[in-house]
N, CA, C and O atoms as a GROMACS GRO file, in nm:
protein
  588
    1MET      N    1   1.567  -0.806   1.964
    1MET     CA    2   1.445  -0.728   1.961
    1MET      C    3   1.329  -0.811   2.010
    1MET      O    4   1.296  -0.916   1.954
    2ARG      N    5   1.270  -0.763   2.113
    2ARG     CA    6   1.159  -0.835   2.171
    2ARG      C    7   1.028  -0.790   2.108
    2ARG      O    8   1.006  -0.671   2.088
    3GLY      N    9   0.940  -0.886   2.077
    3GLY     CA   10   0.809  -0.852   2.027
    3GLY      C   11   0.801  -0.833   1.876
    3GLY      O   12   0.693  -0.805   1.823
    4VAL      N   13   0.911  -0.848   1.806
    4VAL     CA   14   0.910  -0.832   1.661
    4VAL      C   15   0.891  -0.968   1.597
    4VAL      O   16   0.969  -1.060   1.620
    5HIS      N   17   0.788  -0.980   1.519
    5HIS     CA   18   0.757  -1.106   1.455
    5HIS      C   19   0.792  -1.097   1.306
    5HIS      O   20   0.757  -0.998   1.241
    6PRO      N   21   0.861  -1.197   1.251
    6PRO     CA   22   0.903  -1.190   1.111
    6PRO      C   23   0.787  -1.174   1.013
    6PRO      O   24   0.800  -1.105   0.912
    7ARG      N   25   0.674  -1.235   1.042
    7ARG     CA   26   0.559  -1.222   0.952
    7ARG      C   27   0.508  -1.079   0.947
    7ARG      O   28   0.467  -1.031   0.842
    8ARG      N   29   0.512  -1.011   1.062
    8ARG     CA   30   0.469  -0.872   1.066
    8ARG      C   31   0.557  -0.786   0.976
    8ARG      O   32   0.508  -0.702   0.900
    9TRP      N   33   0.689  -0.808   0.987
    9TRP     CA   34   0.782  -0.731   0.904
    9TRP      C   35   0.761  -0.762   0.757
    9TRP      O   36   0.769  -0.672   0.674
   10ALA      N   37   0.736  -0.887   0.724
   10ALA     CA   38   0.714  -0.924   0.584
   10ALA      C   39   0.587  -0.857   0.530
   10ALA      O   40   0.587  -0.806   0.419
   11ARG      N   41   0.480  -0.858   0.610
   11ARG     CA   42   0.356  -0.792   0.567
   11ARG      C   43   0.377  -0.643   0.549
   11ARG      O   44   0.330  -0.583   0.452
   12ARG      N   45   0.448  -0.582   0.644
   12ARG     CA   46   0.473  -0.438   0.635
   12ARG      C   47   0.560  -0.406   0.514
   12ARG      O   48   0.535  -0.307   0.445
   13ALA      N   49   0.660  -0.488   0.487
   13ALA     CA   50   0.746  -0.465   0.372
   13ALA      C   51   0.667  -0.476   0.241
   13ALA      O   52   0.688  -0.399   0.148
   14ARG      N   53   0.575  -0.574   0.234
   14ARG     CA   54   0.491  -0.587   0.114
   14ARG      C   55   0.401  -0.466   0.094
   14ARG      O   56   0.386  -0.417  -0.018
   15ARG      N   57   0.342  -0.415   0.205
   15ARG     CA   58   0.257  -0.298   0.194
   15ARG      C   59   0.335  -0.176   0.146
   15ARG      O   60   0.288  -0.101   0.061
   16VAL      N   61   0.455  -0.158   0.200
   16VAL     CA   62   0.538  -0.044   0.158
   16VAL      C   63   0.577  -0.059   0.012
   16VAL      O   64   0.574   0.039  -0.062
   17ALA      N   65   0.613  -0.179  -0.030
   17ALA     CA   66   0.651  -0.202  -0.170
   17ALA      C   67   0.533  -0.179  -0.262
   17ALA      O   68   0.550  -0.126  -0.372
   18GLN      N   69   0.415  -0.219  -0.221
   18GLN     CA   70   0.297  -0.198  -0.305
   18GLN      C   71   0.266  -0.050  -0.321
   18GLN      O   72   0.219  -0.008  -0.426
   19ARG      N   73   0.291   0.029  -0.217
   19ARG     CA   74   0.267   0.173  -0.228
   19ARG      C   75   0.373   0.240  -0.313
   19ARG      O   76   0.344   0.337  -0.383
   20ALA      N   77   0.497   0.189  -0.308
   20ALA     CA   78   0.606   0.252  -0.380
   20ALA      C   79   0.593   0.233  -0.531
   20ALA      O   80   0.614   0.328  -0.607
   21VAL      N   81   0.559   0.113  -0.575
   21VAL     CA   82   0.547   0.084  -0.718
   21VAL      C   83   0.403   0.042  -0.745
   21VAL      O   84   0.363  -0.069  -0.708
   22PRO      N   85   0.327   0.127  -0.809
   22PRO     CA   86   0.187   0.091  -0.834
   22PRO      C   87   0.176  -0.024  -0.931
   22PRO      O   88   0.253  -0.033  -1.027
   23GLY      N   89   0.081  -0.113  -0.906
   23GLY     CA   90   0.059  -0.224  -0.996
   23GLY      C   91  -0.017  -0.182  -1.119
   23GLY      O   92  -0.065  -0.068  -1.128
   24ALA      N   93  -0.028  -0.274  -1.213
   24ALA     CA   94  -0.096  -0.242  -1.338
   24ALA      C   95  -0.241  -0.204  -1.314
   24ALA      O   96  -0.294  -0.116  -1.382
   25TRP      N   97  -0.305  -0.267  -1.219
   25TRP     CA   98  -0.446  -0.237  -1.195
   25TRP      C   99  -0.462  -0.097  -1.138
   25TRP      O  100  -0.565  -0.034  -1.158
   26GLU      N  101  -0.361  -0.046  -1.066
   26GLU     CA  102  -0.369   0.090  -1.013
   26GLU      C  103  -0.349   0.194  -1.122
   26GLU      O  104  -0.399   0.306  -1.112
   27ARG      N  105  -0.275   0.156  -1.227
   27ARG     CA  106  -0.255   0.250  -1.337
   27ARG      C  107  -0.377   0.260  -1.425
   27ARG      O  108  -0.388   0.351  -1.507
   28ASP      N  109  -0.469   0.167  -1.410
   28ASP     CA  110  -0.588   0.164  -1.494
   28ASP      C  111  -0.713   0.202  -1.414
   28ASP      O  112  -0.822   0.153  -1.443
   29ARG      N  113  -0.697   0.287  -1.316
   29ARG     CA  114  -0.809   0.332  -1.233
   29ARG      C  115  -0.843   0.476  -1.265
   29ARG      O  116  -0.766   0.547  -1.330
   30VAL      N  117  -0.959   0.518  -1.219
   30VAL     CA  118  -0.996   0.660  -1.229
   30VAL      C  119  -0.954   0.726  -1.098
   30VAL      O  120  -0.987   0.678  -0.989
   31TYR      N  121  -0.882   0.835  -1.111
   31TYR     CA  122  -0.837   0.912  -0.994
   31TYR      C  123  -0.886   1.055  -1.006
   31TYR      O  124  -0.917   1.103  -1.116
   32ARG      N  125  -0.894   1.123  -0.893
   32ARG     CA  126  -0.911   1.268  -0.895
   32ARG      C  127  -0.776   1.329  -0.927
   32ARG      O  128  -0.673   1.278  -0.883
   33ASP      N  129  -0.774   1.437  -1.004
   33ASP     CA  130  -0.648   1.502  -1.039
   33ASP      C  131  -0.656   1.650  -1.000
   33ASP      O  132  -0.679   1.735  -1.086
   34PRO      N  133  -0.636   1.682  -0.871
   34PRO     CA  134  -0.652   1.820  -0.824
   34PRO      C  135  -0.552   1.918  -0.886
   34PRO      O  136  -0.578   2.038  -0.893
   35GLU      N  137  -0.436   1.867  -0.931
   35GLU     CA  138  -0.337   1.958  -0.991
   35GLU      C  139  -0.389   2.017  -1.122
   35GLU      O  140  -0.364   2.134  -1.152
   36ARG      N  141  -0.461   1.937  -1.200
   36ARG     CA  142  -0.516   1.984  -1.327
   36ARG      C  143  -0.662   2.025  -1.315
   36ARG      O  144  -0.720   2.077  -1.410
   37GLY      N  145  -0.721   2.001  -1.199
   37GLY     CA  146  -0.863   2.027  -1.182
   37GLY      C  147  -0.892   2.165  -1.129
   37GLY      O  148  -0.801   2.237  -1.087
   38TRP      N  149  -1.020   2.202  -1.130
   38TRP     CA  150  -1.061   2.332  -1.080
   38TRP      C  151  -1.108   2.324  -0.936
   38TRP      O  152  -1.064   2.402  -0.852
   39ILE      N  153  -1.198   2.230  -0.906
   39ILE     CA  154  -1.253   2.224  -0.771
   39ILE      C  155  -1.189   2.108  -0.695
   39ILE      O  156  -1.103   2.130  -0.609
   40PHE      N  157  -1.228   1.986  -0.724
   40PHE     CA  158  -1.169   1.869  -0.660
   40PHE      C  159  -1.089   1.783  -0.757
   40PHE      O  160  -1.022   1.689  -0.715
   41GLY      N  161  -1.095   1.814  -0.886
   41GLY     CA  162  -1.021   1.738  -0.985
   41GLY      C  163  -1.095   1.618  -1.040
   41GLY      O  164  -1.034   1.532  -1.104
   42VAL      N  165  -1.225   1.610  -1.017
   42VAL     CA  166  -1.302   1.495  -1.065
   42VAL      C  167  -1.308   1.494  -1.217
   42VAL      O  168  -1.281   1.391  -1.279
   43CYS      N  169  -1.342   1.607  -1.278
   43CYS     CA  170  -1.351   1.613  -1.425
   43CYS      C  171  -1.215   1.590  -1.490
   43CYS      O  172  -1.207   1.522  -1.592
   44ALA      N  173  -1.110   1.644  -1.432
   44ALA     CA  174  -0.975   1.624  -1.487
   44ALA      C  175  -0.935   1.477  -1.476
   44ALA      O  176  -0.870   1.424  -1.566
   45GLY      N  177  -0.972   1.412  -1.367
   45GLY     CA  178  -0.940   1.270  -1.351
   45GLY      C  179  -1.016   1.184  -1.450
   45GLY      O  180  -0.960   1.090  -1.507
   46ILE      N  181  -1.144   1.215  -1.471
   46ILE     CA  182  -1.223   1.139  -1.569
   46ILE      C  183  -1.167   1.162  -1.709
   46ILE      O  184  -1.157   1.068  -1.788
   47ALA      N  185  -1.132   1.286  -1.740
   47ALA     CA  186  -1.074   1.316  -1.872
   47ALA      C  187  -0.942   1.243  -1.893
   47ALA      O  188  -0.916   1.193  -2.002
   48ASP      N  189  -0.861   1.237  -1.790
   48ASP     CA  190  -0.734   1.166  -1.800
   48ASP      C  191  -0.758   1.017  -1.823
   48ASP      O  192  -0.686   0.954  -1.901
   49TYR      N  193  -0.855   0.961  -1.756
   49TYR     CA  194  -0.886   0.819  -1.773
   49TYR      C  195  -0.936   0.789  -1.914
   49TYR      O  196  -0.896   0.689  -1.974
   50VAL      N  197  -1.022   0.875  -1.966
   50VAL     CA  198  -1.080   0.854  -2.098
   50VAL      C  199  -0.979   0.888  -2.208
   50VAL      O  200  -0.987   0.833  -2.318
   51GLY      N  201  -0.886   0.976  -2.179
   51GLY     CA  202  -0.785   1.013  -2.277
   51GLY      C  203  -0.822   1.134  -2.360
   51GLY      O  204  -0.782   1.145  -2.476
   52VAL      N  205  -0.898   1.226  -2.301
   52VAL     CA  206  -0.936   1.350  -2.370
   52VAL      C  207  -0.893   1.468  -2.284
   52VAL      O  208  -0.850   1.452  -2.170
   53GLU      N  209  -0.907   1.586  -2.340
   53GLU     CA  210  -0.880   1.708  -2.264
   53GLU      C  211  -0.990   1.727  -2.159
   53GLU      O  212  -1.102   1.680  -2.179
   54PRO      N  213  -0.960   1.795  -2.050
   54PRO     CA  214  -1.062   1.814  -1.945
   54PRO      C  215  -1.179   1.903  -1.986
   54PRO      O  216  -1.287   1.891  -1.929
   55LEU      N  217  -1.160   1.993  -2.083
   55LEU     CA  218  -1.265   2.088  -2.119
   55LEU      C  219  -1.396   2.021  -2.161
   55LEU      O  220  -1.501   2.062  -2.111
   56PRO      N  221  -1.397   1.921  -2.251
   56PRO     CA  222  -1.526   1.858  -2.286
   56PRO      C  223  -1.594   1.791  -2.167
   56PRO      O  224  -1.717   1.792  -2.157
   57VAL      N  225  -1.516   1.734  -2.077
   57VAL     CA  226  -1.575   1.668  -1.959
   57VAL      C  227  -1.635   1.775  -1.867
   57VAL      O  228  -1.741   1.755  -1.809
   58ARG      N  229  -1.566   1.887  -1.855
   58ARG     CA  230  -1.620   1.996  -1.772
   58ARG      C  231  -1.748   2.052  -1.832
   58ARG      O  232  -1.843   2.083  -1.759
   59LEU      N  233  -1.750   2.066  -1.965
   59LEU     CA  234  -1.872   2.115  -2.029
   59LEU      C  235  -1.989   2.017  -2.010
   59LEU      O  236  -2.102   2.060  -1.986
   60ALA      N  237  -1.961   1.888  -2.020
   60ALA     CA  238  -2.066   1.788  -1.997
   60ALA      C  239  -2.115   1.794  -1.852
   60ALA      O  240  -2.235   1.784  -1.827
   61ALA      N  241  -2.023   1.812  -1.759
   61ALA     CA  242  -2.063   1.824  -1.618
   61ALA      C  243  -2.146   1.951  -1.596
   61ALA      O  244  -2.243   1.950  -1.520
   62LEU      N  245  -2.108   2.058  -1.663
   62LEU     CA  246  -2.184   2.182  -1.650
   62LEU      C  247  -2.325   2.167  -1.709
   62LEU      O  248  -2.422   2.215  -1.650
   63LEU      N  249  -2.335   2.101  -1.823
   63LEU     CA  250  -2.468   2.075  -1.881
   63LEU      C  251  -2.553   1.988  -1.789
   63LEU      O  252  -2.672   2.012  -1.772
   64CYS      N  253  -2.491   1.888  -1.730
   64CYS     CA  254  -2.565   1.804  -1.634
   64CYS      C  255  -2.610   1.886  -1.514
   64CYS      O  256  -2.720   1.864  -1.463
   65LEU      N  257  -2.528   1.980  -1.469
   65LEU     CA  258  -2.568   2.066  -1.357
   65LEU      C  259  -2.685   2.155  -1.396
   65LEU      O  260  -2.773   2.181  -1.313
   66VAL      N  261  -2.687   2.202  -1.520
   66VAL     CA  262  -2.796   2.289  -1.563
   66VAL      C  263  -2.928   2.213  -1.572
   66VAL      O  264  -3.031   2.261  -1.526
   67PHE      N  265  -2.924   2.093  -1.632
   67PHE     CA  266  -3.048   2.020  -1.656
   67PHE      C  267  -3.087   1.925  -1.542
   67PHE      O  268  -3.205   1.900  -1.520
   68PHE      N  269  -2.990   1.873  -1.473
   68PHE     CA  270  -3.017   1.777  -1.363
   68PHE      C  271  -2.937   1.820  -1.241
   68PHE      O  272  -2.842   1.752  -1.201
   69PHE      N  273  -2.973   1.931  -1.183
   69PHE     CA  274  -2.892   1.994  -1.079
   69PHE      C  275  -2.863   1.902  -0.961
   69PHE      O  276  -2.747   1.876  -0.929
   70VAL      N  277  -2.967   1.852  -0.897
   70VAL     CA  278  -2.948   1.772  -0.775
   70VAL      C  279  -2.874   1.641  -0.802
   70VAL      O  280  -2.776   1.612  -0.732
   71PRO      N  281  -2.916   1.560  -0.901
   71PRO     CA  282  -2.841   1.435  -0.925
   71PRO      C  283  -2.695   1.460  -0.966
   71PRO      O  284  -2.606   1.387  -0.925
   72ALA      N  285  -2.672   1.563  -1.048
   72ALA     CA  286  -2.535   1.592  -1.091
   72ALA      C  287  -2.450   1.638  -0.973
   72ALA      O  288  -2.334   1.600  -0.961
   73LEU      N  289  -2.507   1.720  -0.888
   73LEU     CA  290  -2.434   1.768  -0.771
   73LEU      C  291  -2.403   1.653  -0.676
   73LEU      O  292  -2.292   1.643  -0.624
   74VAL      N  293  -2.500   1.566  -0.654
   74VAL     CA  294  -2.478   1.450  -0.567
   74VAL      C  295  -2.371   1.357  -0.628
   74VAL      O  296  -2.283   1.309  -0.557
   75ALA      N  297  -2.380   1.333  -0.761
   75ALA     CA  298  -2.282   1.247  -0.827
   75ALA      C  299  -2.142   1.305  -0.816
   75ALA      O  300  -2.046   1.233  -0.790
   76TYR      N  301  -2.128   1.437  -0.837
   76TYR     CA  302  -1.996   1.501  -0.826
   76TYR      C  303  -1.942   1.490  -0.685
   76TYR      O  304  -1.824   1.462  -0.665
   77ALA      N  305  -2.029   1.511  -0.586
   77ALA     CA  306  -1.985   1.500  -0.446
   77ALA      C  307  -1.942   1.357  -0.413
   77ALA      O  308  -1.842   1.336  -0.344
   78VAL      N  309  -2.018   1.260  -0.462
   78VAL     CA  310  -1.981   1.119  -0.437
   78VAL      C  311  -1.847   1.087  -0.502
   78VAL      O  312  -1.762   1.024  -0.440
   79PHE      N  313  -1.829   1.132  -0.628
   79PHE     CA  314  -1.700   1.108  -0.694
   79PHE      C  315  -1.586   1.177  -0.620
   79PHE      O  316  -1.477   1.120  -0.608
   80ALA      N  317  -1.609   1.297  -0.572
   80ALA     CA  318  -1.505   1.370  -0.499
   80ALA      C  319  -1.467   1.297  -0.371
   80ALA      O  320  -1.352   1.304  -0.327
   81ILE      N  321  -1.562   1.227  -0.310
   81ILE     CA  322  -1.533   1.154  -0.186
   81ILE      C  323  -1.474   1.016  -0.216
   81ILE      O  324  -1.379   0.974  -0.150
   82VAL      N  325  -1.530   0.946  -0.314
   82VAL     CA  326  -1.493   0.807  -0.339
   82VAL      C  327  -1.361   0.793  -0.415
   82VAL      O  328  -1.279   0.707  -0.382
   83LEU      N  329  -1.340   0.877  -0.516
   83LEU     CA  330  -1.219   0.864  -0.596
   83LEU      C  331  -1.097   0.907  -0.517
   83LEU      O  332  -1.096   1.010  -0.450
   84ARG      N  333  -0.994   0.826  -0.528
   84ARG     CA  334  -0.869   0.860  -0.459
   84ARG      C  335  -0.793   0.965  -0.538
   84ARG      O  336  -0.810   0.978  -0.660
   85ARG      N  337  -0.709   1.037  -0.469
   85ARG     CA  338  -0.622   1.136  -0.532
   85ARG      C  339  -0.518   1.065  -0.617
   85ARG      O  340  -0.469   0.959  -0.578
   86ARG      N  341  -0.484   1.121  -0.731
   86ARG     CA  342  -0.387   1.059  -0.821
   86ARG      C  343  -0.249   1.060  -0.754
   86ARG      O  344  -0.202   1.165  -0.711
   87PRO      N  345  -0.185   0.942  -0.744
   87PRO     CA  346  -0.052   0.936  -0.682
   87PRO      C  347   0.051   1.013  -0.765
   87PRO      O  348   0.039   1.023  -0.888
   88GLU      N  349   0.151   1.067  -0.697
   88GLU     CA  350   0.255   1.144  -0.766
   88GLU      C  351   0.335   1.057  -0.862
   88GLU      O  352   0.358   1.095  -0.977
   89ALA      N  353   0.377   0.940  -0.816
   89ALA     CA  354   0.464   0.852  -0.896
   89ALA      C  355   0.383   0.739  -0.960
   89ALA      O  356   0.421   0.623  -0.951
   90LEU      N  357   0.273   0.774  -1.023
   90LEU     CA  358   0.190   0.671  -1.085
   90LEU      C  359   0.258   0.612  -1.207
   90LEU      O  360   0.249   0.492  -1.231
   91PHE      N  361   0.326   0.696  -1.284
   91PHE     CA  362   0.398   0.650  -1.403
   91PHE      C  363   0.544   0.691  -1.392
   91PHE      O  364   0.575   0.799  -1.340
   92ALA      N  365   0.633   0.605  -1.440
   92ALA     CA  366   0.775   0.634  -1.433
   92ALA      C  367   0.817   0.739  -1.536
   92ALA      O  368   0.911   0.815  -1.513
   93SER      N  369   0.747   0.742  -1.650
   93SER     CA  370   0.783   0.837  -1.756
   93SER      C  371   0.659   0.872  -1.837
   93SER      O  372   0.553   0.813  -1.821
   94GLU      N  373   0.676   0.970  -1.925
   94GLU     CA  374   0.566   1.008  -2.014
   94GLU      C  375   0.534   0.896  -2.111
   94GLU      O  376   0.418   0.876  -2.149
   95ARG      N  377   0.637   0.821  -2.150
   95ARG     CA  378   0.617   0.709  -2.242
   95ARG      C  379   0.529   0.602  -2.178
   95ARG      O  380   0.440   0.546  -2.242
   96GLU      N  381   0.555   0.573  -2.050
   96GLU     CA  382   0.475   0.474  -1.979
   96GLU      C  383   0.330   0.522  -1.963
   96GLU      O  384   0.237   0.443  -1.976
   97GLU      N  385   0.314   0.650  -1.935
   97GLU     CA  386   0.179   0.706  -1.922
   97GLU      C  387   0.104   0.695  -2.055
   97GLU      O  388  -0.015   0.661  -2.056
   98ALA      N  389   0.171   0.724  -2.166
   98ALA     CA  390   0.108   0.713  -2.298
   98ALA      C  391   0.071   0.568  -2.327
   98ALA      O  392  -0.033   0.540  -2.387
   99PHE      N  393   0.158   0.474  -2.286
   99PHE     CA  394   0.128   0.333  -2.308
   99PHE      C  395   0.001   0.292  -2.234
   99PHE      O  396  -0.086   0.228  -2.293
  100TRP      N  397  -0.010   0.327  -2.106
  100TRP     CA  398  -0.127   0.285  -2.027
  100TRP      C  399  -0.253   0.357  -2.073
  100TRP      O  400  -0.362   0.301  -2.065
  101ARG      N  401  -0.239   0.481  -2.120
  101ARG     CA  402  -0.356   0.549  -2.174
  101ARG      C  403  -0.401   0.479  -2.302
  101ARG      O  404  -0.521   0.466  -2.327
  102GLY      N  405  -0.306   0.432  -2.382
  102GLY     CA  406  -0.339   0.357  -2.503
  102GLY      C  407  -0.405   0.224  -2.470
  102GLY      O  408  -0.493   0.179  -2.543
  103VAL      N  409  -0.363   0.161  -2.361
  103VAL     CA  410  -0.425   0.035  -2.320
  103VAL      C  411  -0.573   0.058  -2.289
  103VAL      O  412  -0.657  -0.026  -2.320
  104ARG      N  413  -0.604   0.173  -2.228
  104ARG     CA  414  -0.745   0.203  -2.195
  104ARG      C  415  -0.824   0.243  -2.318
  104ARG      O  416  -0.937   0.198  -2.335
  105THR      N  417  -0.766   0.327  -2.404
  105THR     CA  418  -0.845   0.385  -2.513
  105THR      C  419  -0.836   0.306  -2.643
  105THR      O  420  -0.936   0.296  -2.715
  106GLU      N  421  -0.720   0.249  -2.676
  106GLU     CA  422  -0.700   0.175  -2.802
  106GLU      C  423  -0.624   0.046  -2.776
  106GLU      O  424  -0.508   0.034  -2.815
  107PRO      N  425  -0.686  -0.051  -2.710
  107PRO     CA  426  -0.613  -0.173  -2.676
  107PRO      C  427  -0.565  -0.252  -2.797
  107PRO      O  428  -0.459  -0.314  -2.791
  108GLY      N  429  -0.639  -0.250  -2.906
  108GLY     CA  430  -0.597  -0.322  -3.026
  108GLY      C  431  -0.470  -0.265  -3.085
  108GLY      O  432  -0.382  -0.341  -3.128
  109GLU      N  433  -0.459  -0.133  -3.088
  109GLU     CA  434  -0.338  -0.068  -3.140
  109GLU      C  435  -0.217  -0.100  -3.052
  109GLU      O  436  -0.109  -0.129  -3.104
  110VAL      N  437  -0.236  -0.096  -2.922
  110VAL     CA  438  -0.126  -0.125  -2.830
  110VAL      C  439  -0.082  -0.269  -2.845
  110VAL      O  440   0.038  -0.299  -2.847
  111LEU      N  441  -0.178  -0.360  -2.856
  111LEU     CA  442  -0.145  -0.501  -2.874
  111LEU      C  443  -0.070  -0.524  -3.004
  111LEU      O  444   0.025  -0.601  -3.009
  112HIS      N  445  -0.112  -0.456  -3.111
  112HIS     CA  446  -0.043  -0.469  -3.239
  112HIS      C  447   0.101  -0.417  -3.227
  112HIS      O  448   0.194  -0.481  -3.278
  113GLY      N  449   0.120  -0.303  -3.160
  113GLY     CA  450   0.255  -0.248  -3.141
  113GLY      C  451   0.344  -0.342  -3.061
  113GLY      O  452   0.460  -0.362  -3.095
  114LEU      N  453   0.288  -0.399  -2.953
  114LEU     CA  454   0.366  -0.494  -2.873
  114LEU      C  455   0.400  -0.618  -2.953
  114LEU      O  456   0.511  -0.670  -2.942
  115ASN      N  457   0.306  -0.666  -3.034
  115ASN     CA  458   0.329  -0.784  -3.117
  115ASN      C  459   0.442  -0.757  -3.216
  115ASN      O  460   0.528  -0.842  -3.237
  116THR      N  461   0.442  -0.639  -3.278
  116THR     CA  462   0.547  -0.602  -3.372
  116THR      C  463   0.683  -0.596  -3.303
  116THR      O  464   0.781  -0.648  -3.355
  117ARG      N  465   0.688  -0.533  -3.186
  117ARG     CA  466   0.815  -0.523  -3.113
  117ARG      C  467   0.865  -0.661  -3.070
  117ARG      O  468   0.985  -0.689  -3.080
  118LEU      N  469   0.774  -0.746  -3.022
  118LEU     CA  470   0.817  -0.880  -2.978
  118LEU      C  471   0.865  -0.965  -3.096
  118LEU      O  472   0.956  -1.045  -3.080
  119ARG      N  473   0.803  -0.948  -3.213
  119ARG     CA  474   0.852  -1.021  -3.330
  119ARG      C  475   0.991  -0.976  -3.369
  119ARG      O  476   1.074  -1.059  -3.407
  120ALA      N  477   1.018  -0.846  -3.360
  120ALA     CA  478   1.152  -0.796  -3.391
  120ALA      C  479   1.254  -0.850  -3.292
  120ALA      O  480   1.364  -0.888  -3.332
  121VAL      N  481   1.219  -0.855  -3.164
  121VAL     CA  482   1.311  -0.911  -3.064
  121VAL      C  483   1.333  -1.059  -3.090
  121VAL      O  484   1.446  -1.107  -3.080
  122ASP      N  485   1.226  -1.131  -3.123
  122ASP     CA  486   1.238  -1.274  -3.153
  122ASP      C  487   1.330  -1.297  -3.272
  122ASP      O  488   1.410  -1.390  -3.272
  123LYS      N  489   1.319  -1.213  -3.374
  123LYS     CA  490   1.404  -1.226  -3.492
  123LYS      C  491   1.552  -1.204  -3.456
  123LYS      O  492   1.639  -1.277  -3.503
  124ARG      N  493   1.578  -1.103  -3.371
  124ARG     CA  494   1.716  -1.077  -3.329
  124ARG      C  495   1.771  -1.193  -3.246
  124ARG      O  496   1.887  -1.231  -3.263
  125VAL      N  497   1.689  -1.249  -3.158
  125VAL     CA  498   1.734  -1.363  -3.076
  125VAL      C  499   1.764  -1.483  -3.165
  125VAL      O  500   1.862  -1.554  -3.143
  126ARG      N  501   1.681  -1.506  -3.265
  126ARG     CA  502   1.706  -1.618  -3.357
  126ARG      C  503   1.836  -1.600  -3.432
  126ARG      O  504   1.912  -1.695  -3.449
  127ARG      N  505   1.864  -1.476  -3.477
  127ARG     CA  506   1.992  -1.451  -3.545
  127ARG      C  507   2.109  -1.476  -3.452
  127ARG      O  508   2.210  -1.533  -3.493
  128MET      N  509   2.097  -1.431  -3.327
  128MET     CA  510   2.206  -1.456  -3.230
  128MET      C  511   2.224  -1.605  -3.206
  128MET      O  512   2.337  -1.652  -3.201
  129GLU      N  513   2.115  -1.679  -3.191
  129GLU     CA  514   2.125  -1.824  -3.170
  129GLU      C  515   2.192  -1.892  -3.288
  129GLU      O  516   2.274  -1.982  -3.271
  130THR      N  517   2.156  -1.849  -3.408
  130THR     CA  518   2.217  -1.907  -3.528
  130THR      C  519   2.366  -1.879  -3.530
  130THR      O  520   2.445  -1.968  -3.562
  131LEU      N  521   2.405  -1.758  -3.495
  131LEU     CA  522   2.547  -1.722  -3.494
  131LEU      C  523   2.623  -1.799  -3.387
  131LEU      O  524   2.731  -1.852  -3.413
  132VAL      N  525   2.567  -1.805  -3.267
  132VAL     CA  526   2.637  -1.869  -3.156
  132VAL      C  527   2.649  -2.020  -3.175
  132VAL      O  528   2.748  -2.080  -3.134
  133THR      N  529   2.551  -2.081  -3.237
  133THR     CA  530   2.555  -2.228  -3.254
  133THR      C  531   2.624  -2.270  -3.384
  133THR      O  532   2.632  -2.389  -3.412
  134SER      N  533   2.674  -2.175  -3.462
  134SER     CA  534   2.740  -2.212  -3.588
  134SER      C  535   2.884  -2.257  -3.562
  134SER      O  536   2.943  -2.224  -3.459
  135ASN      N  537   2.937  -2.332  -3.656
  135ASN     CA  538   3.077  -2.377  -3.647
  135ASN      C  539   3.173  -2.260  -3.661
  135ASN      O  540   3.281  -2.261  -3.601
  136GLU      N  541   3.135  -2.160  -3.738
  136GLU     CA  542   3.221  -2.043  -3.757
  136GLU      C  543   3.245  -1.971  -3.625
  136GLU      O  544   3.355  -1.920  -3.601
  137PHE      N  545   3.144  -1.965  -3.539
  137PHE     CA  546   3.159  -1.898  -3.410
  137PHE      C  547   3.263  -1.972  -3.325
  137PHE      O  548   3.349  -1.909  -3.262
  138ASP      N  549   3.254  -2.105  -3.323
  138ASP     CA  550   3.353  -2.184  -3.247
  138ASP      C  551   3.493  -2.163  -3.303
  138ASP      O  552   3.589  -2.153  -3.227
  139LEU      N  553   3.505  -2.156  -3.437
  139LEU     CA  554   3.635  -2.137  -3.500
  139LEU      C  555   3.693  -2.000  -3.464
  139LEU      O  556   3.810  -1.990  -3.428
  140ARG      N  557   3.611  -1.897  -3.474
  140ARG     CA  558   3.659  -1.762  -3.439
  140ARG      C  559   3.696  -1.752  -3.291
  140ARG      O  560   3.794  -1.686  -3.256
  141ARG      N  561   3.618  -1.816  -3.206
  141ARG     CA  562   3.651  -1.813  -3.063
  141ARG      C  563   3.782  -1.885  -3.037
  141ARG      O  564   3.861  -1.843  -2.953
  142GLY      N  565   3.805  -1.995  -3.109
  142GLY     CA  566   3.932  -2.069  -3.095
  142GLY      C  567   4.049  -1.982  -3.136
  142GLY      O  568   4.151  -1.981  -3.068
  143PHE      N  569   4.036  -1.909  -3.248
  143PHE     CA  570   4.144  -1.822  -3.292
  143PHE      C  571   4.166  -1.707  -3.195
  143PHE      O  572   4.280  -1.668  -3.170
  144ARG      N  573   4.056  -1.654  -3.139
  144ARG     CA  574   4.070  -1.545  -3.042
  144ARG      C  575   4.142  -1.592  -2.917
  144ARG      O  576   4.224  -1.520  -2.861
  145ASP      N  577   4.112  -1.716  -2.874
  145ASP     CA  578   4.176  -1.769  -2.753
  145ASP      C  579   4.323  -1.797  -2.776
  145ASP      O  580   4.401  -1.793  -2.681
  146LEU      N  581   4.365  -1.825  -2.900
  146LEU     CA  582   4.506  -1.850  -2.930
  146LEU      C  583   4.587  -1.720  -2.920
  146LEU      O  584   4.701  -1.722  -2.873
  147GLY      N  585   4.530  -1.610  -2.962
  147GLY     CA  586   4.603  -1.484  -2.968
  147GLY      C  587   4.596  -1.412  -2.843
  147GLY      O  588   4.653  -1.303  -2.831
   0.00000   0.00000   0.00000
């Protein structure tokens, strides 16, 4: 193949991989959500980011339109242009989506949950290490190898 440079292919492969699996920072962004939204999905995207239903955000936007028409309209238009559309495969599962929403809204609770799970895993690993390094394990393995 003439004209193909390995660095180009490596850069292209990295870009494709980055688009396929979103990084943690992409999961913690504000996106427009046109599937759940009414006009451009700005209010639905903000509600999703904050972790509330879209209705209160829509009511707040409507109140802003009533009292501050021009600035609210300009702000909505800017958000509709600047915010990217929510990717289809942003989260692998509902559980992952709930985890990242918890990271945004209740980071202390999520950290406590992770700490609890990691302590349980550490305890299981310690029990396995104790079993594997014991003399009884060697004795049982010796008997198993004989039979």
